[in-house]
N, C-alpha and C positions, 0 to 999 in steps of 0.2 A: 705568509699564508695564514689566514684566519683559522683559529682553532674551531673544531666542530663543537656545536652547542651540546652541552651536557643534557642527558635525558631529564625531563621534568619529574620522573617517577623513579623511586628506588626502594629497596627493601620490601618488595611486594610478596605477601603471603596470602593464601586463600584457604577458606574452609567451606566445604560443601554443606549447605543447610538442607537442601531438598533436591532429589533427582527422581521424583515419582513420575512426573510427566515432562516437565521442562526443568532446566537446571537453575537453581538459586544458590548463589555463593556469597559469602562474606569476604570482602577484600580489605586487607590492612596494608597500608603503604605510607611512604613519605612523599610529599609533593613539594617541589621547589616553587616558592613564590617569586614574584617579579623582582622583589628586593634582594633575592638570593637566599633568604632564610628557608629552612625546611620545616614543614608542618606535618605532623603525624595525623592520618585520617583513617576512618573506617567507612566503607560503603557496602551496600548490598547490591549485587548485580544479578538481574534476571535475564537468562539467556534462553530464548525459545526459537532461535534461528531467524533467518531473513525471510522476507515476503515480497509479493508483487501485487500491484493494483492496476486496474484498467478502466478507462472511461470510453465505452463504445459510443460513437456519434454517427448519426445519419445526416450527411451534408445536404441531401435533397429535401428532407423534411425538417431539419434543424432540431432533431430529437436526440436524447441520450437515454441509455439504459442504466438504471440503478436498481438496488435491491433494498428490501426492508426486512428487518428481523429483530427479535428481542435479544438484547445483550444483558446478561446477568450482572456484569460489573457496573454498567451504567444504571441499571435498576437500583442496585445497592447504593449508588452514589446520588440518588435522588432524581433520576431521570426515568420515570416509569414507562415511557413510551418506546415502541420499537424504533430502532435507529435506521435512518436512511443512509445508505453507503454506496460507494462504488464497489464493483466486484473485486474481491481480493482473496489471497490465500497464501499459505506458507509455501516456500520453495521445495521443502523436503529434500530430495536428492536431485532435483532438476535445476536447470538454469532458469533465470527469470522469464525469458520468452516462452519456454516450454510450459512452465508452471502457470502462467497467466492464460495461455490457451486452454489448458486443462480446467482451470477454475471457471473460465467463462462457460464452458460446456456444462459443468456441474451446476453452477449457480444460476445462470441466466438462460441456458439452453441455446446459446448462439455459437456458431463457428466463427472464431476470430482469426482471420487469415494472416494479416500482416501487422501485428501490433508494433507501434513505434515508441521506443523508450525515450522519454522526454527529460527525465531527471531522476536522481536518487536522493534520499533524505533519511537521516536518523530521526526517528519520530519522538523519542524521549530519551536523549543521551545521558540524562542524570542517573538513570538506573536500568535502562533497557539497552541491550546490545543490538537490537533489531535495526537493520537497514532495509528500507522499502524502496523497491524499484517501481517507478510510475510510468504507465503506458497510456497512449490513446490509440484508438483503432476505429476505422469506419466500418459501418455495417449497413445492410438493408434487410428487408423482411424475408428475403430468400435465404438468408444465412441462419434462420432459425431451424434447429435440428432436433429440438426436444423441449420439454416443459421447464427444465431448470429446477430450482427449489433446493439444491444442495443434496447432501448425503444424509438420509434419514438415520442410518446406523451410527452417524457421528453427532446426532442430535440437532442437525440443521433443519430449519423450517423457514425457507426463504421465499419471500414474495418478490416477483419481478415487476419493476415499474418502468414505464416509458413515458417521457414528458419532454416538452420543449426545453432546450438548454437555458433560455432566458428565465423560464419558470423555476428551474432547479437553482439557478444563481440567486433568484429572489428569495428562495427558501432559506438561504444562509442568513439574510438580514432579519427575517422574522422568527428565526430560531427553530425552524422545522428541520434543518440540516445542521447538526452539531459535530459531525465526525470530521476530524482534521484532514485525513487523507482525501476525503470527498471534497471538502472545501478547496484544498490545494489543486486538485485536478480540474474542478469546475472553473476556478478562477484562471487557471492556465489556459483552458479551452476558450474562455471568453476573451482573453488577451491575445490568443494565437489562433485565429480562425483555421479550422481543419477542413481542407478540401478533400484529401484522400490520403490514406496510408498504404494504398495499393501501389506496387512498383509500376513504373511506366511501361506501357506496352511497346515492345520493340517493333518498329516499322520495317517492312521488308525492304531490302536493298534494291535499288533500281537495277534491272537486268542490263 
């Protein structure tokens, strides 16, 4: 019987650097290389929890709902323009499905009834622990229940955008959409036509 592989990490210690809003830790450990040697490393890990994102799509009109807002970090990084994104938010204490329904109502003002989870991804595994759950959902104009815009008391000032899917995909190539999660969902939707995320209607049984 083959022996169980040894863990690639050993002698792990951590130091909390900040816990003011999210958790920032310095991690010291040894990592086993492929040649069997152990290398001592230090990394900083930023842990602010997991999140979810959704791309609402209207299959009748071929449109998607996106949001636009100023992001302070991208501004500091030399991108002074508001960022066009899919609706997204932290899970907090909810499961991904519940969280994205909540975020859709807050940010875009739409009721998302049956979001379909299409994949999960670690967005920046070099230093962030965040795993993002990606959803698509169909909508129509009757699903609008509010103005959206986010929560003002949390500093959110969100503009809701509706546009054809093809136009949104084209905005990736010309640099108007630079957000990774948005690019991933738009390209998924382009490769996987969305007819409906609503469950099929049960037909009555013949008498």
